[in-house]
N, CA, C, O and the ligand as a Tripos MOL2 file, in Angstrom:
@<TRIPOS>MOLECULE
protein
  249   247    63     0     0
PROTEIN
NO_CHARGES

@<TRIPOS>ATOM
      1 N          23.3880   82.3140  130.2520 N.3       1 MET1
      2 CA         24.1470   81.3460  129.4510 C.3       1 MET1
      3 C          24.8740   82.0590  128.3140 C.2       1 MET1
      4 O          26.0510   81.8190  128.0440 O.2       1 MET1
      5 N          24.1240   82.9440  127.6630 N.am      2 LEU2
      6 CA         24.7590   83.6740  126.5630 C.3       2 LEU2
      7 C          25.8630   84.5840  127.0940 C.2       2 LEU2
      8 O          26.9410   84.6750  126.5060 O.2       2 LEU2
      9 N          25.5790   85.2670  128.2320 N.am      3 SER3
     10 CA         26.5700   86.1920  128.7670 C.3       3 SER3
     11 C          27.7900   85.4280  129.2730 C.2       3 SER3
     12 O          28.9090   85.9370  129.2010 O.2       3 SER3
     13 N          27.5880   84.2010  129.7900 N.am      4 ARG4
     14 CA         28.7450   83.4610  130.2700 C.3       4 ARG4
     15 C          29.6530   83.0540  129.1000 C.2       4 ARG4
     16 O          30.8790   83.0960  129.2030 O.2       4 ARG4
     17 N          29.0240   82.6610  127.9930 N.am      5 ALA5
     18 CA         29.8140   82.2930  126.8210 C.3       5 ALA5
     19 C          30.5960   83.4990  126.3070 C.2       5 ALA5
     20 O          31.7500   83.3720  125.8980 O.2       5 ALA5
     21 N          29.9710   84.6480  126.3320 N.am      6 THR6
     22 CA         30.6530   85.8520  125.8820 C.3       6 THR6
     23 C          31.8390   86.1690  126.7820 C.2       6 THR6
     24 O          32.9090   86.5530  126.3100 O.2       6 THR6
     25 N          31.6340   86.0030  128.0880 N.am      7 THR7
     26 CA         32.7100   86.2890  129.0290 C.3       7 THR7
     27 C          33.9040   85.3750  128.7900 C.2       7 THR7
     28 O          35.0470   85.8340  128.7890 O.2       7 THR7
     29 N          33.6480   84.0770  128.5870 N.am      8 SER8
     30 CA         34.7700   83.1620  128.3970 C.3       8 SER8
     31 C          35.4510   83.4250  127.0610 C.2       8 SER8
     32 O          36.6630   83.2500  126.9400 O.2       8 SER8
     33 N          34.6830   83.8450  126.0550 N.am      9 ALA9
     34 CA         35.2990   84.1620  124.7700 C.3       9 ALA9
     35 C          36.2110   85.3650  124.9070 C.2       9 ALA9
     36 O          37.2960   85.3920  124.3250 O.2       9 ALA9
     37 N          35.7880   86.3540  125.6660 N.am     10 VAL10
     38 CA         36.6130   87.5370  125.8810 C.3      10 VAL10
     39 C          37.8750   87.1720  126.6600 C.2      10 VAL10
     40 O          38.9690   87.6450  126.3520 O.2      10 VAL10
     41 N          37.7010   86.3190  127.6780 N.am     11 ALA11
     42 CA         38.8620   85.8990  128.4710 C.3      11 ALA11
     43 C          39.8440   85.1270  127.6010 C.2      11 ALA11
     44 O          41.0570   85.2940  127.7230 O.2      11 ALA11
     45 N          39.3140   84.2830  126.7260 N.am     12 HIS12
     46 CA         40.1980   83.5030  125.8580 C.3      12 HIS12
     47 C          40.9490   84.4400  124.9160 C.2      12 HIS12
     48 O          42.1460   84.2670  124.6900 O.2      12 HIS12
     49 N          40.2510   85.4230  124.3720 N.am     13 ARG13
     50 CA         40.9010   86.3460  123.4440 C.3      13 ARG13
     51 C          41.9930   87.1320  124.1730 C.2      13 ARG13
     52 O          43.0720   87.3610  123.6250 O.2      13 ARG13
     53 N          41.7100   87.5390  125.3990 N.am     14 ALA14
     54 CA         42.7090   88.3030  126.1440 C.3      14 ALA14
     55 C          43.9410   87.4570  126.4120 C.2      14 ALA14
     56 O          45.0620   87.9580  126.3240 O.2      14 ALA14
     57 N          43.7560   86.1840  126.7370 N.am     15 SER15
     58 CA         44.9190   85.3480  127.0430 C.3      15 SER15
     59 C          45.7140   85.0660  125.7700 C.2      15 SER15
     60 O          46.9410   84.9900  125.8280 O.2      15 SER15
     61 N          45.0500   84.9080  124.6210 N.am     16 SER16
     62 CA         45.8210   84.6670  123.4040 C.3      16 SER16
     63 C          46.5410   85.9390  122.9640 C.2      16 SER16
     64 O          47.6030   85.8580  122.3460 O.2      16 SER16
     65 N          45.9820   87.1160  123.2700 N.am     17 MET17
     66 CA         46.6850   88.3610  122.9800 C.3      17 MET17
     67 C          47.9400   88.4690  123.8260 C.2      17 MET17
     68 O          48.9790   88.9350  123.3580 O.2      17 MET17
     69 N          47.8370   88.0310  125.0900 N.am     18 ARG18
     70 CA         49.0290   88.0490  125.9510 C.3      18 ARG18
     71 C          50.1070   87.1480  125.3770 C.2      18 ARG18
     72 O          51.2860   87.5020  125.3820 O.2      18 ARG18
     73 N          49.7000   85.9630  124.8750 N.am     19 ARG19
     74 CA         50.6800   85.0490  124.2980 C.3      19 ARG19
     75 C          51.3600   85.6780  123.0970 C.2      19 ARG19
     76 O          52.5760   85.5630  122.9430 O.2      19 ARG19
     77 N          50.5920   86.3400  122.2440 N.am     20 MET20
     78 CA         51.1660   86.9440  121.0450 C.3      20 MET20
     79 C          52.1620   88.0270  121.4290 C.2      20 MET20
     80 O          53.2310   88.1310  120.8270 O.2      20 MET20
     81 N          51.8160   88.8400  122.4340 N.am     21 ARG21
     82 CA         52.7280   89.8920  122.8560 C.3      21 ARG21
     83 C          54.0370   89.2990  123.3600 C.2      21 ARG21
     84 O          55.1160   89.8110  123.0610 O.2      21 ARG21
     85 N          53.9340   88.2090  124.1310 N.am     22 ARG22
     86 CA         55.1470   87.6120  124.6680 C.3      22 ARG22
     87 C          56.0110   87.0660  123.5290 C.2      22 ARG22
     88 O          57.2360   87.1740  123.5700 O.2      22 ARG22
     89 N          55.3710   86.4790  122.5130 N.am     23 ARG23
     90 CA         56.1400   85.9380  121.3940 C.3      23 ARG23
     91 C          56.8370   87.0710  120.6400 C.2      23 ARG23
     92 O          57.9830   86.9180  120.2150 O.2      23 ARG23
     93 N          56.1560   88.2010  120.4720 N.am     24 ALA24
     94 CA         56.7660   89.3350  119.7780 C.3      24 ALA24
     95 C          57.9420   89.8770  120.5700 C.2      24 ALA24
     96 O          58.9540   90.2810  119.9970 O.2      24 ALA24
     97 N          57.8080   89.8840  121.8800 N.am     25 PHE25
     98 CA         58.9210   90.3520  122.7140 C.3      25 PHE25
     99 C          60.1210   89.4350  122.5520 C.2      25 PHE25
    100 O          61.2480   89.9140  122.4230 O.2      25 PHE25
    101 N          59.9010   88.1280  122.5550 N.am     26 ASN26
    102 CA         61.0060   87.1990  122.4070 C.3      26 ASN26
    103 C          61.6530   87.3190  121.0350 C.2      26 ASN26
    104 O          62.8540   87.0820  120.9040 O.2      26 ASN26
    105 N          60.8990   87.6760  120.0240 N.am     27 ALA27
    106 CA         61.4560   87.8010  118.6870 C.3      27 ALA27
    107 C          62.4710   88.9330  118.6290 C.2      27 ALA27
    108 O          63.3830   88.9100  117.8030 O.2      27 ALA27
    109 N          62.3190   89.9230  119.5010 N.am     28 ASN28
    110 CA         63.2710   91.0210  119.5190 C.3      28 ASN28
    111 C          64.4590   90.7430  120.4260 C.2      28 ASN28
    112 O          65.4020   91.5330  120.4760 O.2      28 ASN28
    113 N          64.4220   89.6480  121.1310 N.am     29 ARG29
    114 CA         65.5220   89.3190  122.0300 C.3      29 ARG29
    115 C          65.9980   87.9150  121.7010 C.2      29 ARG29
    116 O          65.7550   86.9730  122.4560 O.2      29 ARG29
    117 N          66.6730   87.7820  120.5780 N.am     30 LEU30
    118 CA         67.1680   86.4760  120.1750 C.3      30 LEU30
    119 C          68.4700   86.1830  120.8970 C.2      30 LEU30
    120 O          69.4090   86.9790  120.8810 O.2      30 LEU30
    121 N          68.5000   85.0440  121.5180 N.am     31 TYR31
    122 CA         69.6920   84.6530  122.2470 C.3      31 TYR31
    123 C          70.6890   84.0390  121.2720 C.2      31 TYR31
    124 O          70.3210   83.1790  120.4710 O.2      31 TYR31
    125 N          71.9280   84.4630  121.3290 N.am     32 CYS32
    126 CA         72.9280   84.0020  120.3670 C.3      32 CYS32
    127 C          73.2580   82.5270  120.5970 C.2      32 CYS32
    128 O          72.9270   81.6770  119.7700 O.2      32 CYS32
    129 N          73.9060   82.2280  121.7140 N.am     33 ALA33
    130 CA         74.2080   80.8470  122.1040 C.3      33 ALA33
    131 C          75.1500   80.1360  121.1370 C.2      33 ALA33
    132 O          75.2970   78.9160  121.2110 O.2      33 ALA33
    133 N          75.7950   80.8810  120.2250 N.am     34 THR34
    134 CA         76.7500   80.2540  119.3210 C.3      34 THR34
    135 C          78.0580   80.0010  120.0610 C.2      34 THR34
    136 O          78.6740   80.9330  120.5760 O.2      34 THR34
    137 N          78.4750   78.7570  120.1130 N.am     35 ASN35
    138 CA         79.7020   78.3680  120.8300 C.3      35 ASN35
    139 C          79.6750   78.8690  122.2760 C.2      35 ASN35
    140 O          80.6970   79.2950  122.8150 O.2      35 ASN35
    141 N          78.5090   78.8130  122.8880 N.am     36 GLY36
    142 CA         78.3970   79.2400  124.2740 C.3      36 GLY36
    143 C          78.3530   80.7350  124.4530 C.2      36 GLY36
    144 O          78.4790   81.2090  125.5820 O.2      36 GLY36
    145 N          78.1820   81.5050  123.3950 N.am     37 CYS37
    146 CA         78.0730   82.9640  123.4870 C.3      37 CYS37
    147 C          76.8290   83.3190  124.3030 C.2      37 CYS37
    148 O          75.7700   82.7150  124.1360 O.2      37 CYS37
    149 N          76.9750   84.2930  125.1720 N.am     38 THR38
    150 CA         75.8800   84.6050  126.0950 C.3      38 THR38
    151 C          75.2890   85.9820  125.8530 C.2      38 THR38
    152 O          74.7920   86.6090  126.7880 O.2      38 THR38
    153 N          75.3300   86.4650  124.6190 N.am     39 SER39
    154 CA         74.7370   87.7710  124.3550 C.3      39 SER39
    155 C          73.5130   87.6120  123.4620 C.2      39 SER39
    156 O          73.2120   86.5190  122.9840 O.2      39 SER39
    157 N          72.8160   88.7210  123.2460 N.am     40 PHE40
    158 CA         71.6300   88.6950  122.4100 C.3      40 PHE40
    159 C          71.9700   89.1790  121.0060 C.2      40 PHE40
    160 O          72.8400   90.0310  120.8270 O.2      40 PHE40
    161 N          71.2800   88.6320  120.0170 N.am     41 LEU41
    162 CA         71.4750   89.0710  118.6440 C.3      41 LEU41
    163 C          70.8110   90.4300  118.4470 C.2      41 LEU41
    164 O          69.7930   90.7320  119.0700 O.2      41 LEU41
    165 N          71.3980   91.2440  117.5750 N.am     42 VAL42
    166 CA         70.8320   92.5460  117.2540 C.3      42 VAL42
    167 C          70.1710   92.4420  115.8820 C.2      42 VAL42
    168 O          70.8160   92.0680  114.9020 O.2      42 VAL42
    169 N          68.8830   92.7740  115.8190 N.am     43 VAL43
    170 CA         68.1550   92.6880  114.5600 C.3      43 VAL43
    171 C          68.3180   94.0020  113.8090 C.2      43 VAL43
    172 O          68.1420   95.0790  114.3800 O.2      43 VAL43
    173 N          68.6540   93.9090  112.5310 N.am     44 ASP44
    174 CA         68.8390   95.1370  111.7560 C.3      44 ASP44
    175 C          67.4950   95.8250  111.4930 C.2      44 ASP44
    176 O          66.4330   95.2650  111.7660 O.2      44 ASP44
    177 N          67.5630   97.0430  110.9610 N.am     45 GLU45
    178 CA         66.3400   97.8420  110.8320 C.3      45 GLU45
    179 C          65.3350   97.2530  109.8560 C.2      45 GLU45
    180 O          64.1410   97.5390  109.9510 O.2      45 GLU45
    181 N          65.7990   96.4350  108.9190 N.am     46 ILE46
    182 CA         64.8560   95.7940  107.9920 C.3      46 ILE46
    183 C          64.1580   94.6240  108.6780 C.2      46 ILE46
    184 O          63.0750   94.2030  108.2690 O.2      46 ILE46
    185 N          64.7940   94.1070  109.7250 N.am     47 GLY47
    186 CA         64.2000   92.9870  110.4350 C.3      47 GLY47
    187 C          64.4290   91.6620  109.7480 C.2      47 GLY47
    188 O          63.6960   90.7070  110.0010 O.2      47 GLY47
    189 N          65.4370   91.5760  108.8780 N.am     48 GLN48
    190 CA         65.6620   90.3220  108.1540 C.3      48 GLN48
    191 C          66.9190   89.6040  108.6020 C.2      48 GLN48
    192 O          67.0300   88.3890  108.4350 O.2      48 GLN48
    193 N          67.8560   90.3230  109.1610 N.am     49 VAL49
    194 CA         69.1000   89.6990  109.5970 C.3      49 VAL49
    195 C          69.3660   90.0750  111.0430 C.2      49 VAL49
    196 O          69.2620   91.2400  111.4270 O.2      49 VAL49
    197 N          69.7070   89.0810  111.8310 N.am     50 ALA50
    198 CA         70.1030   89.3250  113.2160 C.3      50 ALA50
    199 C          71.5700   88.9550  113.3340 C.2      50 ALA50
    200 O          71.9880   87.9010  112.8540 O.2      50 ALA50
    201 N          72.3530   89.8150  113.9690 N.am     51 HIS51
    202 CA         73.7630   89.4760  114.1340 C.3      51 HIS51
    203 C          74.2140   89.7000  115.5680 C.2      51 HIS51
    204 O          73.6290   90.4810  116.3180 O.2      51 HIS51
    205 N          75.2610   88.9960  115.9150 N.am     52 CYS52
    206 CA         75.8100   89.1160  117.2590 C.3      52 CYS52
    207 C          77.0480   89.9910  117.2040 C.2      52 CYS52
    208 O          77.9590   89.7340  116.4170 O.2      52 CYS52
    209 N          77.0870   91.0220  118.0340 N.am     53 GLU53
    210 CA         78.2290   91.9320  118.0170 C.3      53 GLU53
    211 C          79.4160   91.3560  118.7670 C.2      53 GLU53
    212 O          80.5310   91.8680  118.6630 O.2      53 GLU53
    213 N          79.1820   90.3070  119.5130 N.am     54 ILE54
    214 CA         80.2710   89.7160  120.2950 C.3      54 ILE54
    215 C          81.0580   88.7120  119.4610 C.2      54 ILE54
    216 O          82.2820   88.8080  119.3650 O.2      54 ILE54
    217 N          80.3680   87.7570  118.8610 N.am     55 CYS55
    218 CA         81.0800   86.6960  118.1400 C.3      55 CYS55
    219 C          80.9410   86.8320  116.6270 C.2      55 CYS55
    220 O          81.5570   86.0630  115.8900 O.2      55 CYS55
    221 N          80.1530   87.7850  116.1440 N.am     56 GLY56
    222 CA         80.0390   88.0120  114.7050 C.3      56 GLY56
    223 C          79.0810   87.0740  114.0040 C.2      56 GLY56
    224 O          78.9510   87.1270  112.7810 O.2      56 GLY56
    225 N          78.4210   86.2340  114.7360 N.am     57 TYR57
    226 CA         77.4680   85.3090  114.1380 C.3      57 TYR57
    227 C          76.2750   86.0930  113.6000 C.2      57 TYR57
    228 O          75.7760   87.0030  114.2620 O.2      57 TYR57
    229 N          75.8170   85.7380  112.3940 N.am     58 SER58
    230 CA         74.6170   86.3780  111.8530 C.3      58 SER58
    231 C          73.6500   85.3220  111.3600 C.2      58 SER58
    232 O          74.0370   84.2680  110.8560 O.2      58 SER58
    233 N          72.3780   85.6440  111.5240 N.am     59 ARG59
    234 CA         71.3310   84.6880  111.2120 C.3      59 ARG59
    235 C          70.2600   85.3870  110.4050 C.2      59 ARG59
    236 O          69.8150   86.4760  110.7690 O.2      59 ARG59
    237 N          69.8450   84.7770  109.3170 N.am     60 ARG60
    238 CA         68.7570   85.3380  108.5210 C.3      60 ARG60
    239 C          67.4250   85.0140  109.1570 C.2      60 ARG60
    240 O          67.1710   83.8720  109.5400 O.2      60 ARG60
    241 N          66.5840   86.0070  109.2680 N.am     61 LEU61
    242 CA         65.2430   85.7910  109.8050 C.3      61 LEU61
    243 C          64.2650   85.7330  108.6440 C.2      61 LEU61
    244 O          64.4070   86.4650  107.6640 O.2      61 LEU61
    245 N          63.2800   84.8640  108.7580 N.am     62 SER62
    246 CA         62.2870   84.8330  107.6820 C.3      62 SER62
    247 C          60.9350   84.4790  108.2520 C.2      62 SER62
    248 O          59.9550   84.3990  107.5120 O.2      62 SER62
    249 ZN         77.3500   85.6080  119.7880 Zn       63 ZN63
@<TRIPOS>BOND
     1     1     2 1
     2     2     3 1
     3     3     4 2
     4     3     5 am
     5     5     6 1
     6     6     7 1
     7     7     8 2
     8     7     9 am
     9     9    10 1
    10    10    11 1
    11    11    12 2
    12    11    13 am
    13    13    14 1
    14    14    15 1
    15    15    16 2
    16    15    17 am
    17    17    18 1
    18    18    19 1
    19    19    20 2
    20    19    21 am
    21    21    22 1
    22    22    23 1
    23    23    24 2
    24    23    25 am
    25    25    26 1
    26    26    27 1
    27    27    28 2
    28    27    29 am
    29    29    30 1
    30    30    31 1
    31    31    32 2
    32    31    33 am
    33    33    34 1
    34    34    35 1
    35    35    36 2
    36    35    37 am
    37    37    38 1
    38    38    39 1
    39    39    40 2
    40    39    41 am
    41    41    42 1
    42    42    43 1
    43    43    44 2
    44    43    45 am
    45    45    46 1
    46    46    47 1
    47    47    48 2
    48    47    49 am
    49    49    50 1
    50    50    51 1
    51    51    52 2
    52    51    53 am
    53    53    54 1
    54    54    55 1
    55    55    56 2
    56    55    57 am
    57    57    58 1
    58    58    59 1
    59    59    60 2
    60    59    61 am
    61    61    62 1
    62    62    63 1
    63    63    64 2
    64    63    65 am
    65    65    66 1
    66    66    67 1
    67    67    68 2
    68    67    69 am
    69    69    70 1
    70    70    71 1
    71    71    72 2
    72    71    73 am
    73    73    74 1
    74    74    75 1
    75    75    76 2
    76    75    77 am
    77    77    78 1
    78    78    79 1
    79    79    80 2
    80    79    81 am
    81    81    82 1
    82    82    83 1
    83    83    84 2
    84    83    85 am
    85    85    86 1
    86    86    87 1
    87    87    88 2
    88    87    89 am
    89    89    90 1
    90    90    91 1
    91    91    92 2
    92    91    93 am
    93    93    94 1
    94    94    95 1
    95    95    96 2
    96    95    97 am
    97    97    98 1
    98    98    99 1
    99    99   100 2
   100    99   101 am
   101   101   102 1
   102   102   103 1
   103   103   104 2
   104   103   105 am
   105   105   106 1
   106   106   107 1
   107   107   108 2
   108   107   109 am
   109   109   110 1
   110   110   111 1
   111   111   112 2
   112   111   113 am
   113   113   114 1
   114   114   115 1
   115   115   116 2
   116   115   117 am
   117   117   118 1
   118   118   119 1
   119   119   120 2
   120   119   121 am
   121   121   122 1
   122   122   123 1
   123   123   124 2
   124   123   125 am
   125   125   126 1
   126   126   127 1
   127   127   128 2
   128   127   129 am
   129   129   130 1
   130   130   131 1
   131   131   132 2
   132   131   133 am
   133   133   134 1
   134   134   135 1
   135   135   136 2
   136   135   137 am
   137   137   138 1
   138   138   139 1
   139   139   140 2
   140   139   141 am
   141   141   142 1
   142   142   143 1
   143   143   144 2
   144   143   145 am
   145   145   146 1
   146   146   147 1
   147   147   148 2
   148   147   149 am
   149   149   150 1
   150   150   151 1
   151   151   152 2
   152   151   153 am
   153   153   154 1
   154   154   155 1
   155   155   156 2
   156   155   157 am
   157   157   158 1
   158   158   159 1
   159   159   160 2
   160   159   161 am
   161   161   162 1
   162   162   163 1
   163   163   164 2
   164   163   165 am
   165   165   166 1
   166   166   167 1
   167   167   168 2
   168   167   169 am
   169   169   170 1
   170   170   171 1
   171   171   172 2
   172   171   173 am
   173   173   174 1
   174   174   175 1
   175   175   176 2
   176   175   177 am
   177   177   178 1
   178   178   179 1
   179   179   180 2
   180   179   181 am
   181   181   182 1
   182   182   183 1
   183   183   184 2
   184   183   185 am
   185   185   186 1
   186   186   187 1
   187   187   188 2
   188   187   189 am
   189   189   190 1
   190   190   191 1
   191   191   192 2
   192   191   193 am
   193   193   194 1
   194   194   195 1
   195   195   196 2
   196   195   197 am
   197   197   198 1
   198   198   199 1
   199   199   200 2
   200   199   201 am
   201   201   202 1
   202   202   203 1
   203   203   204 2
   204   203   205 am
   205   205   206 1
   206   206   207 1
   207   207   208 2
   208   207   209 am
   209   209   210 1
   210   210   211 1
   211   211   212 2
   212   211   213 am
   213   213   214 1
   214   214   215 1
   215   215   216 2
   216   215   217 am
   217   217   218 1
   218   218   219 1
   219   219   220 2
   220   219   221 am
   221   221   222 1
   222   222   223 1
   223   223   224 2
   224   223   225 am
   225   225   226 1
   226   226   227 1
   227   227   228 2
   228   227   229 am
   229   229   230 1
   230   230   231 1
   231   231   232 2
   232   231   233 am
   233   233   234 1
   234   234   235 1
   235   235   236 2
   236   235   237 am
   237   237   238 1
   238   238   239 1
   239   239   240 2
   240   239   241 am
   241   241   242 1
   242   242   243 1
   243   243   244 2
   244   243   245 am
   245   245   246 1
   246   246   247 1
   247   247   248 2
@<TRIPOS>SUBSTRUCTURE
     1 MET1         2 RESIDUE 1 A MET
     2 LEU2         6 RESIDUE 1 A LEU
     3 SER3        10 RESIDUE 1 A SER
     4 ARG4        14 RESIDUE 1 A ARG
     5 ALA5        18 RESIDUE 1 A ALA
     6 THR6        22 RESIDUE 1 A THR
     7 THR7        26 RESIDUE 1 A THR
     8 SER8        30 RESIDUE 1 A SER
     9 ALA9        34 RESIDUE 1 A ALA
    10 VAL10       38 RESIDUE 1 A VAL
    11 ALA11       42 RESIDUE 1 A ALA
    12 HIS12       46 RESIDUE 1 A HIS
    13 ARG13       50 RESIDUE 1 A ARG
    14 ALA14       54 RESIDUE 1 A ALA
    15 SER15       58 RESIDUE 1 A SER
    16 SER16       62 RESIDUE 1 A SER
    17 MET17       66 RESIDUE 1 A MET
    18 ARG18       70 RESIDUE 1 A ARG
    19 ARG19       74 RESIDUE 1 A ARG
    20 MET20       78 RESIDUE 1 A MET
    21 ARG21       82 RESIDUE 1 A ARG
    22 ARG22       86 RESIDUE 1 A ARG
    23 ARG23       90 RESIDUE 1 A ARG
    24 ALA24       94 RESIDUE 1 A ALA
    25 PHE25       98 RESIDUE 1 A PHE
    26 ASN26      102 RESIDUE 1 A ASN
    27 ALA27      106 RESIDUE 1 A ALA
    28 ASN28      110 RESIDUE 1 A ASN
    29 ARG29      114 RESIDUE 1 A ARG
    30 LEU30      118 RESIDUE 1 A LEU
    31 TYR31      122 RESIDUE 1 A TYR
    32 CYS32      126 RESIDUE 1 A CYS
    33 ALA33      130 RESIDUE 1 A ALA
    34 THR34      134 RESIDUE 1 A THR
    35 ASN35      138 RESIDUE 1 A ASN
    36 GLY36      142 RESIDUE 1 A GLY
    37 CYS37      146 RESIDUE 1 A CYS
    38 THR38      150 RESIDUE 1 A THR
    39 SER39      154 RESIDUE 1 A SER
    40 PHE40      158 RESIDUE 1 A PHE
    41 LEU41      162 RESIDUE 1 A LEU
    42 VAL42      166 RESIDUE 1 A VAL
    43 VAL43      170 RESIDUE 1 A VAL
    44 ASP44      174 RESIDUE 1 A ASP
    45 GLU45      178 RESIDUE 1 A GLU
    46 ILE46      182 RESIDUE 1 A ILE
    47 GLY47      186 RESIDUE 1 A GLY
    48 GLN48      190 RESIDUE 1 A GLN
    49 VAL49      194 RESIDUE 1 A VAL
    50 ALA50      198 RESIDUE 1 A ALA
    51 HIS51      202 RESIDUE 1 A HIS
    52 CYS52      206 RESIDUE 1 A CYS
    53 GLU53      210 RESIDUE 1 A GLU
    54 ILE54      214 RESIDUE 1 A ILE
    55 CYS55      218 RESIDUE 1 A CYS
    56 GLY56      222 RESIDUE 1 A GLY
    57 TYR57      226 RESIDUE 1 A TYR
    58 SER58      230 RESIDUE 1 A SER
    59 ARG59      234 RESIDUE 1 A ARG
    60 ARG60      238 RESIDUE 1 A ARG
    61 LEU61      242 RESIDUE 1 A LEU
    62 SER62      246 RESIDUE 1 A SER
    63 ZN63       249 GROUP 0 **** ****
């Protein structure tokens, strides 16, 4: 009983880690979508502003 609870806790932790990784990946691939623009925003090195090189749209991240 104790070992089964431990196993499910480990499985739950692993699945939530997968979710966090996927969210971090999406944060680096922001879709522009401004006026139907189909490119991804480029995040600057500080990680505070994302801009689109195609349409010039920029978005503050916080
Ligand atoms: Zn754009």
